N, C-alpha and C positions, 0 to 999 in steps of 0.2 A: 504494500500500500504506500503510495507517495506520501510524503510528509504533510503536505497541505491537506490532502484527502483524509489522512489519519486525524489531524487536528479538527477538521470539520466534523468527522464522524464522532469524535469524542465530545465536542462542544454540543452537537445536536442531541446526542443521547443524554448528556448531562443536563441539558435544558428540560428534556422530557421527564427525566427522573426527578429533577428538582421541582418541577411543577406538581408532580404526584406527591412528593414529600411535603410540599407547602400545603397542598389540599389536606393531607393527613394532619399536619400541624394545626391547620385551621379548625379541624374538628375537635381539637383538644381545647376546650373553653379556657381553662386556666392559662395555657400558653398563649392563646390568641389575645387574651385581655392584657397580657404583660409584655409581649414582644411584638415588634413590627414584623409581621409575616413577610412583608415585601423585602425587608433586609435579610430575613432568614432565607428567602428564596435565592438570593444571590450567594449567600454562604453555602447553601445546598449545591448550587451550580459549581462552585469552586471545589467543594469536597468531592462531588461526583466526578469532576474532571480529573482530579488527582488520582482517584481510585481507578478510573479508566486508564490513566497513564501507567499505573502499576500493573494492572491486569494485562494490558496489551504488551507490555515489556516482557512479561513472563510467558504469555501464551502466543507462541509463534504460529501455530496452526489455525489461528482465528481469522486469518485473512479472507478465506472463502466464505465465512459465515457471518460477516459483519452486516451484510444487507438483510439477511434473515433476522438477525438480532434486532436491527433497527425497526423493522416492520412489526415484529412481535412486541418490542418495547413500546412503540407508539400505540399499538392496538390495546395491549394490556393496560398501559397507564391511562389511556383515555377511558376505557371501560371501568377501571377502578375509581377514577376521579368522578365519573358519572354516577357510580353507585354511592360514593361517599357524599357527594354534594347534591345530587338530584338534578333533574333536567332543567329546572328553572335557574338554579344557582350557578350551574356550570357556565352560563353565558355571562355572568358578572364577576364571579370570584377570582378567576385567574387575572382578569384585567385589574381588579382591585389590588391584587398582590403587586403587580408591576407598577401601578400608579403610586402605591405606598412606598415601594422600594426606591423609586426614582424621585419621590417627593414632587410628583407632577400631577397634582390633583386637578389642574386646569384641563387636562386631556379627558376626552369623553371615553366612556367604556367601549363605545362602538369603534372608535379609532384604535384603541389599544387592542381590542379583540381582533379587529381586521388585520392589524400589523402582526399580531401573534400567530394568527391562522396562516397568513402569508409566509411568515418565517418558517413555520412548521411544514407547510406544503412544499415550498421551494427547496428547503433543506432536504426533505425526503426524496424529492425528484432528483436532486443533485447526487445524493448518495446512491440512489438506485441505478442511475445511468453511468456511474463510474465503472471503469474497467479494473479488474483485479490484476495487479502485476504479480508475476511469479518470481 
């Protein structure tokens, strides 16, 4: 896997997992009332990225399976987030995390969600169309 592709793969999957962990953190009322989940989202992204760096360094045979992992990660994380938050909340809560984390409350939920969906869709397409180098 080329270096840029590997970084994109790790960043994309880190974002997906971090959003799932933020949704889980949001469901813990005690934590949600005391911690800015938006800032926690960015901490989760960093931790997940570091963990992916460690795993990919040790797993050399993972090159051919990273596309499958990405699709399964996105599908499973989306389903779990939908189950945790519900159909109505899933449209607002991830945007609220990002707005809180960036301290950009002037942005509308619609714009933040549209940007998030675009990033997730474009990132998935880029990962899926990459060629695997041997």
